[in-house]
C-alpha positions as semicolon CSV with decimal commas, in nm:
position;residue;x (nm);y (nm);z (nm)
1;M;-3,343;0,726;-0,416
2;E;-3,316;0,778;-0,800
3;K;-2,957;0,738;-0,920
4;M;-2,812;1,066;-1,062
5;K;-2,646;1,038;-1,400
6;K;-2,300;1,157;-1,395
7;T;-2,248;1,473;-1,603
8;Y;-1,865;1,531;-1,561
9;V;-1,526;1,364;-1,598
10;P;-1,242;1,470;-1,366
11;I;-0,929;1,614;-1,507
12;F;-0,618;1,579;-1,296
13;Y;-0,343;1,825;-1,261
14;D;-0,071;1,569;-1,331
15;W;-0,219;1,517;-1,681
16;A;-0,073;1,833;-1,783
17;E;0,276;1,691;-1,718
18;V;0,224;1,365;-1,898
19;T;0,070;1,539;-2,210
20;E;0,321;1,816;-2,216
21;E;0,492;1,698;-2,533
22;L;0,174;1,646;-2,722
23;T;0,062;1,895;-2,995
24;A;-0,261;2,112;-2,954
25;E;-0,429;1,879;-3,192
26;E;-0,326;1,571;-3,011
27;K;-0,434;1,715;-2,678
28;G;-0,768;1,817;-2,830
29;R;-0,830;1,461;-2,954
30;M;-0,724;1,321;-2,617
31;I;-0,984;1,539;-2,427
32;D;-1,253;1,432;-2,678
33;A;-1,161;1,062;-2,628
34;I;-1,171;1,101;-2,255
35;V;-1,530;1,244;-2,258
36;L;-1,640;0,964;-2,499
37;Y;-1,499;0,699;-2,293
38;A;-1,642;0,842;-1,972
39;R;-1,992;0,842;-2,146
40;G;-1,961;0,482;-2,237
41;K;-1,879;0,543;-2,605
42;G;-1,537;0,397;-2,617
43;D;-1,613;0,211;-2,941
44;S;-1,642;0,533;-3,125
45;I;-1,296;0,661;-3,037
46;H;-1,025;0,660;-3,321
47;L;-0,697;0,811;-3,213
48;T;-0,438;0,858;-3,484
49;G;-0,142;1,051;-3,320
50;N;0,083;1,009;-3,024
51;E;-0,206;1,059;-2,792
52;K;-0,313;0,696;-2,849
53;Y;-0,026;0,569;-2,645
54;L;-0,145;0,770;-2,341
55;S;-0,503;0,660;-2,376
56;P;-0,474;0,327;-2,181
57;A;-0,341;0,502;-1,861
58;F;-0,616;0,759;-1,879
59;R;-0,889;0,502;-1,929
60;K;-0,769;0,311;-1,620
61;Q;-0,781;0,620;-1,407
62;I;-1,120;0,713;-1,539
63;D;-1,236;0,346;-1,449
64;R;-1,100;0,400;-1,095
65;E;-1,277;0,731;-1,048
66;N;-1,598;0,581;-1,181
67;E;-1,565;0,284;-0,942
68;K;-1,515;0,538;-0,644
69;S;-1,815;0,740;-0,754
70;E;-2,042;0,432;-0,779
71;N;-1,939;0,315;-0,438
72;K;-2,026;0,657;-0,286
73;S;-2,361;0,660;-0,468
74;Q;-2,444;0,306;-0,329
75;A;-2,349;0,420;0,022
76;A;-2,561;0,733;-0,008
77;A;-2,848;0,551;-0,123
78;E;-2,818;0,295;0,171
79;R;-2,824;0,589;0,417
80;E;-3,134;0,735;0,261
81;R;-3,306;0,396;0,283
82;E;-3,210;0,377;0,650
83;K;-3,339;0,728;0,737
84;A;-3,661;0,651;0,553
85;Q;-3,711;0,337;0,752
86;K;-3,651;0,527;1,063
87;A;-3,883;0,795;0,986
88;Q;-4,148;0,542;0,890
89;G;-4,113;0,361;1,211
90;T;-4,134;0,683;1,414
91;T;-4,461;0,784;1,233
92;K;-4,629;0,445;1,309
93;S;-4,519;0,445;1,670
94;T;-4,786;0,499;1,934
95;K;-4,720;0,705;2,251
96;G;-4,686;0,379;2,455
97;H;-4,382;0,285;2,242
98;K;-4,207;0,621;2,297
99;N;-3,962;0,503;2,554
100;A;-3,884;0,192;2,357
101;N;-3,822;0,427;2,052
102;N;-3,588;0,651;2,266
103;N;-3,401;0,348;2,374
104;K;-3,374;0,233;2,015
105;N;-3,261;0,569;1,890
106;K;-2,987;0,586;2,167
107;N;-2,866;0,238;2,059
108;D;-2,869;0,343;1,701
109;N;-2,671;0,661;1,784
110;K;-2,426;0,457;1,993
111;K;-2,380;0,216;1,691
112;E;-2,343;0,505;1,444
113;N;-2,081;0,661;1,673
114;D;-1,897;0,337;1,716
115;N;-1,904;0,286;1,331
116;K;-1,773;0,635;1,294
117;N;-1,486;0,572;1,534
118;D;-1,423;0,238;1,359
119;N;-1,403;0,417;1,028
120;E;-1,160;0,667;1,158
121;E;-0,945;0,395;1,295
122;T;-0,965;0,220;0,968
123;V;-0,859;0,534;0,769
124;S;-0,566;0,587;1,015
125;R;-0,462;0,230;0,976
126;D;-0,485;0,255;0,588
127;T;-0,287;0,575;0,584
128;G;-0,012;0,432;0,801
129;K;-0,008;0,117;0,581
130;N;0,024;0,322;0,272
131;D;0,308;0,522;0,411
132;D;0,500;0,183;0,496
133;L;0,434;0,071;0,156
134;F;0,563;0,382;-0,017
135;A;0,873;0,383;0,219
136;R;0,954;0,035;0,070
137;F;0,902;0,154;-0,278
138;W;1,104;0,465;-0,236
139;S;1,395;0,292;-0,062
140;L;1,433;0,062;-0,367
141;Y;1,369;0,312;-0,643
142;P;1,708;0,444;-0,767
143;R;1,626;0,801;-0,860
144;K;1,563;1,003;-0,556
145;Q;1,386;1,323;-0,694
146;D;1,040;1,477;-0,650
147;K;0,955;1,257;-0,352
148;A;0,630;1,447;-0,276
149;K;0,486;1,402;-0,620
150;A;0,587;1,030;-0,609
151;R;0,410;0,991;-0,277
152;E;0,094;1,152;-0,420
153;A;0,098;0,933;-0,738
154;F;0,165;0,617;-0,524
155;G;-0,133;0,705;-0,302
156;K;-0,359;0,739;-0,600
157;I;-0,270;0,380;-0,704
158;A;-0,302;0,260;-0,345
159;P;-0,133;-0,076;-0,409
160;D;-0,176;-0,371;-0,189
161;E;0,109;-0,614;-0,088
162;Q;0,076;-0,831;-0,407
163;L;0,080;-0,520;-0,643
164;L;0,387;-0,376;-0,438
165;A;0,577;-0,698;-0,474
166;T;0,512;-0,676;-0,855
167;M;0,642;-0,317;-0,865
168;L;0,951;-0,399;-0,665
169;A;1,030;-0,705;-0,865
170;A;0,999;-0,486;-1,185
171;I;1,225;-0,218;-1,046
172;E;1,495;-0,488;-0,957
173;T;1,472;-0,606;-1,320
174;Q;1,477;-0,262;-1,488
175;K;1,763;-0,145;-1,258
176;Q;1,987;-0,406;-1,456
177;S;1,861;-0,282;-1,791
178;P;2,098;-0,087;-2,025
179;Q;1,847;0,216;-2,022
180;W;1,883;0,238;-1,647
181;T;2,254;0,169;-1,623
182;R;2,361;0,385;-1,912
183;D;2,580;0,698;-1,833
184;G;2,560;0,653;-1,474
185;G;2,190;0,608;-1,458
186;Q;2,092;0,958;-1,606
187;Y;1,818;0,798;-1,810
188;I;1,626;0,645;-1,521
189;P;1,264;0,802;-1,529
190;L;1,141;1,003;-1,228
191;A;0,938;0,785;-0,988
192;T;0,627;0,987;-1,060
193;T;0,660;0,919;-1,436
194;W;0,725;0,549;-1,364
195;L;0,419;0,531;-1,151
196;H;0,193;0,726;-1,402
197;G;0,298;0,502;-1,691
198;Q;0,247;0,200;-1,485
199;R;0,586;0,075;-1,587
200;W;0,589;-0,225;-1,377
201;E;0,375;-0,366;-1,661
202;D;0,642;-0,312;-1,910
203;E;0,706;-0,637;-2,119
204;G;1,084;-0,629;-2,174
205;I;1,355;-0,395;-2,300
206;D;1,564;-0,455;-2,620
207;D;1,935;-0,509;-2,598
208;T;2,011;-0,137;-2,638
209;G;1,758;-0,016;-2,383
210;L;1,673;0,262;-2,625
211;G;1,406;0,111;-2,869
212;H;1,399;0,195;-3,235
213;E;1,634;0,478;-3,352
214;R;1,493;0,816;-3,409
215;D;1,647;1,152;-3,405
216;Y;1,405;1,331;-3,175
217;G;1,655;1,628;-3,122
218;R;1,569;1,748;-3,490
219;Q;1,199;1,750;-3,390
220;K;1,204;1,913;-3,053
221;K;1,477;2,161;-2,944
222;G;1,554;2,214;-2,589
223;F;1,427;1,858;-2,482
224;G;1,684;1,726;-2,248
225;P;1,796;1,355;-2,222
226;N;1,611;1,306;-1,881
227;D;1,283;1,441;-2,028
228;C;1,327;1,234;-2,338
229;M;1,369;0,908;-2,160
230;D;1,066;0,991;-1,934
231;Y;0,831;1,031;-2,226
232;A;0,994;0,810;-2,499
233;Q;0,748;0,532;-2,427
234;Y;0,451;0,743;-2,555
235;F;0,563;0,792;-2,916
236;D;0,545;0,564;-3,208
237;P;0,801;0,455;-3,295
238;P;0,974;0,494;-2,949
239;L;1,207;0,791;-2,936
240;S;1,587;0,756;-2,937
241;C;1,738;0,980;-2,662
């Protein structure tokens, strides 16, 4: 089976939230960069605005989707090979082997049904395990808002025990930071934003918890403190909220 060349790149609904504060020009450059990266032309990408701070997260998401697509293609090719082998074996069989082939087909069907049941059980176990991991994450994360969106973002990452341990350790550390303790914790980002930004990979916070000073209020009217802290990481220099 000839492998079909991929002709599209997925655009996720939650990207609209993450790119909300970009200008139209920055969003346009980001879309162009996503398409070039998906087509394997990442070396030709040159981002000059605030969109360059979102690019790494988008690239990782595209990489994950490409890996899923490749796995599906390989599985489909394997199924086609198995069907071709069965068809070839049936054509070459003589009438005297009819009963033997029928028995073989019955065994194949039984094996396929067994595999289907095993797969369904595996999916059920994986779903239950992911729910358990999210429950542990949610119980520790201090800002209890937009749980459904947080669960969806968590499911896309699908962390294992090791990654979850890294996340929980990062949350414990960041809970003690000035940014998260300032003014009763009102600058703690939403869990969805924290997950989208892969904030467990943050490499330290300065002693003020706010980064470099910048009067963002003069640039964007009507942008509240919670929104500011949620998206401050994506600007250069980082916003002062």
